[in-house]
C-alpha beads as a LAMMPS data file, in Angstrom:
LAMMPS data file: protein, C-alpha beads

133 atoms
132 bonds

1 atom types
1 bond types

-500.0 500.0 xlo xhi
-500.0 500.0 ylo yhi
-500.0 500.0 zlo zhi

Masses

1 110.0

Atoms # bond

1 1 1 -417.908 -337.305 243.222
2 1 1 -418.147 -340.590 241.333
3 1 1 -420.190 -338.938 238.551
4 1 1 -417.699 -336.074 238.241
5 1 1 -414.823 -338.543 237.837
6 1 1 -416.759 -340.496 235.177
7 1 1 -417.646 -337.338 233.227
8 1 1 -414.033 -336.165 233.319
9 1 1 -412.796 -339.552 232.118
10 1 1 -415.283 -339.573 229.219
11 1 1 -414.309 -336.009 228.221
12 1 1 -410.609 -336.872 228.265
13 1 1 -411.238 -340.040 226.257
14 1 1 -413.140 -338.086 223.589
15 1 1 -410.403 -335.443 223.429
16 1 1 -407.832 -338.142 222.753
17 1 1 -409.914 -339.572 219.911
18 1 1 -410.349 -336.310 218.004
19 1 1 -406.983 -334.706 218.733
20 1 1 -404.425 -334.830 215.891
21 1 1 -401.229 -336.733 216.496
22 1 1 -398.484 -334.699 218.187
23 1 1 -396.104 -332.877 215.892
24 1 1 -392.823 -334.606 215.242
25 1 1 -389.895 -332.879 216.875
26 1 1 -387.526 -331.082 214.527
27 1 1 -384.563 -333.212 213.602
28 1 1 -382.000 -331.160 211.647
29 1 1 -381.223 -334.083 209.347
30 1 1 -384.836 -335.119 208.817
31 1 1 -385.609 -332.731 205.962
32 1 1 -382.301 -333.559 204.328
33 1 1 -383.180 -337.262 204.401
34 1 1 -386.690 -336.395 203.227
35 1 1 -385.257 -334.448 200.307
36 1 1 -382.959 -337.276 199.240
37 1 1 -385.765 -338.088 196.874
38 1 1 -388.661 -340.433 196.591
39 1 1 -388.143 -343.854 198.055
40 1 1 -389.201 -346.608 195.685
41 1 1 -391.239 -344.139 193.626
42 1 1 -393.250 -342.751 196.530
43 1 1 -393.185 -339.048 197.418
44 1 1 -391.819 -338.010 200.831
45 1 1 -394.249 -337.856 203.774
46 1 1 -393.973 -335.476 206.717
47 1 1 -397.543 -335.008 207.980
48 1 1 -397.879 -333.099 211.259
49 1 1 -394.104 -332.602 211.561
50 1 1 -392.722 -329.443 213.141
51 1 1 -389.997 -327.736 211.128
52 1 1 -390.407 -324.321 212.760
53 1 1 -387.472 -322.009 212.255
54 1 1 -385.509 -324.460 210.100
55 1 1 -383.253 -323.076 207.362
56 1 1 -383.825 -325.243 204.303
57 1 1 -382.610 -322.684 201.786
58 1 1 -379.650 -323.315 199.509
59 1 1 -379.944 -327.078 199.907
60 1 1 -381.385 -327.804 196.444
61 1 1 -384.361 -329.461 198.107
62 1 1 -386.868 -331.144 195.826
63 1 1 -390.038 -331.978 197.721
64 1 1 -392.174 -332.559 194.628
65 1 1 -395.519 -334.164 195.556
66 1 1 -394.471 -334.396 199.220
67 1 1 -397.248 -334.982 201.752
68 1 1 -396.768 -332.090 204.176
69 1 1 -400.335 -331.766 205.428
70 1 1 -400.620 -330.057 208.819
71 1 1 -396.833 -329.563 208.949
72 1 1 -395.556 -326.572 210.911
73 1 1 -393.144 -324.358 208.999
74 1 1 -393.513 -321.297 211.265
75 1 1 -390.623 -318.893 210.529
76 1 1 -388.892 -321.539 208.379
77 1 1 -386.596 -320.440 205.563
78 1 1 -387.850 -322.267 202.461
79 1 1 -386.153 -320.006 199.903
80 1 1 -385.793 -321.826 196.587
81 1 1 -387.279 -325.130 197.824
82 1 1 -389.118 -327.092 195.109
83 1 1 -392.614 -327.846 196.373
84 1 1 -394.248 -328.703 193.028
85 1 1 -397.529 -330.521 193.639
86 1 1 -396.859 -330.686 197.387
87 1 1 -399.787 -331.386 199.684
88 1 1 -399.674 -328.465 202.113
89 1 1 -403.297 -328.535 203.278
90 1 1 -403.732 -326.969 206.728
91 1 1 -399.956 -326.385 207.005
92 1 1 -398.697 -323.530 209.191
93 1 1 -396.545 -321.371 206.930
94 1 1 -396.977 -318.222 209.034
95 1 1 -393.896 -315.982 208.843
96 1 1 -392.087 -318.479 206.586
97 1 1 -389.888 -317.268 203.720
98 1 1 -390.916 -318.793 200.375
99 1 1 -388.894 -316.437 198.179
100 1 1 -388.081 -318.225 194.920
101 1 1 -389.795 -321.458 196.012
102 1 1 -391.644 -323.419 193.316
103 1 1 -395.222 -323.952 194.479
104 1 1 -396.686 -324.802 191.061
105 1 1 -399.529 -327.253 191.519
106 1 1 -399.172 -327.251 195.325
107 1 1 -402.370 -327.687 197.337
108 1 1 -402.525 -324.885 199.896
109 1 1 -406.167 -325.298 200.971
110 1 1 -406.428 -324.119 204.559
111 1 1 -402.714 -323.314 204.811
112 1 1 -401.966 -320.425 207.170
113 1 1 -399.985 -317.749 205.350
114 1 1 -400.028 -314.725 207.687
115 1 1 -396.920 -312.584 207.216
116 1 1 -395.386 -315.217 204.933
117 1 1 -392.857 -313.891 202.434
118 1 1 -394.320 -315.146 199.155
119 1 1 -392.399 -316.585 196.202
120 1 1 -392.130 -313.159 194.544
121 1 1 -390.845 -311.492 197.726
122 1 1 -394.014 -309.683 198.866
123 1 1 -395.434 -310.316 202.338
124 1 1 -398.832 -311.990 202.660
125 1 1 -401.441 -310.055 204.620
126 1 1 -402.319 -310.959 208.175
127 1 1 -405.056 -313.611 208.154
128 1 1 -404.206 -315.040 204.714
129 1 1 -405.435 -318.633 204.476
130 1 1 -404.941 -320.792 201.391
131 1 1 -404.098 -317.759 199.243
132 1 1 -401.479 -315.083 199.828
133 1 1 -403.276 -311.723 199.955

Bonds

1 1 1 2
2 1 2 3
3 1 3 4
4 1 4 5
5 1 5 6
6 1 6 7
7 1 7 8
8 1 8 9
9 1 9 10
10 1 10 11
11 1 11 12
12 1 12 13
13 1 13 14
14 1 14 15
15 1 15 16
16 1 16 17
17 1 17 18
18 1 18 19
19 1 19 20
20 1 20 21
21 1 21 22
22 1 22 23
23 1 23 24
24 1 24 25
25 1 25 26
26 1 26 27
27 1 27 28
28 1 28 29
29 1 29 30
30 1 30 31
31 1 31 32
32 1 32 33
33 1 33 34
34 1 34 35
35 1 35 36
36 1 36 37
37 1 37 38
38 1 38 39
39 1 39 40
40 1 40 41
41 1 41 42
42 1 42 43
43 1 43 44
44 1 44 45
45 1 45 46
46 1 46 47
47 1 47 48
48 1 48 49
49 1 49 50
50 1 50 51
51 1 51 52
52 1 52 53
53 1 53 54
54 1 54 55
55 1 55 56
56 1 56 57
57 1 57 58
58 1 58 59
59 1 59 60
60 1 60 61
61 1 61 62
62 1 62 63
63 1 63 64
64 1 64 65
65 1 65 66
66 1 66 67
67 1 67 68
68 1 68 69
69 1 69 70
70 1 70 71
71 1 71 72
72 1 72 73
73 1 73 74
74 1 74 75
75 1 75 76
76 1 76 77
77 1 77 78
78 1 78 79
79 1 79 80
80 1 80 81
81 1 81 82
82 1 82 83
83 1 83 84
84 1 84 85
85 1 85 86
86 1 86 87
87 1 87 88
88 1 88 89
89 1 89 90
90 1 90 91
91 1 91 92
92 1 92 93
93 1 93 94
94 1 94 95
95 1 95 96
96 1 96 97
97 1 97 98
98 1 98 99
99 1 99 100
100 1 100 101
101 1 101 102
102 1 102 103
103 1 103 104
104 1 104 105
105 1 105 106
106 1 106 107
107 1 107 108
108 1 108 109
109 1 109 110
110 1 110 111
111 1 111 112
112 1 112 113
113 1 113 114
114 1 114 115
115 1 115 116
116 1 116 117
117 1 117 118
118 1 118 119
119 1 119 120
120 1 120 121
121 1 121 122
122 1 122 123
123 1 123 124
124 1 124 125
125 1 125 126
126 1 126 127
127 1 127 128
128 1 128 129
129 1 129 130
130 1 130 131
131 1 131 132
132 1 132 133
């Protein structure tokens, strides 16, 4: 029994080391504060945050060069949001609406884009990763 307890403790310890930090809970005002613009010349940062289902359209949001790696935008409305040069690596954009969004220069490596409504209004194919197919 002692060996089983030790093995379980080691496994749990290793899981805690390699697990990503928990996603930040959605705060309705967070993205608005984030979009207020760069603070002291630095782009906004929202790594691992969860913005699932948020409606960020029609807010004139400029997230140029924002660090949004691993962020969760599942079913978020990002219509018209400026994401020029944004770091969206490994972000979950499944089922998000990007109609009219500016993604020029954005890094989408590993971003999940299944059923995402792309900037031109067409829907990305199931299983699209990094590139809308």
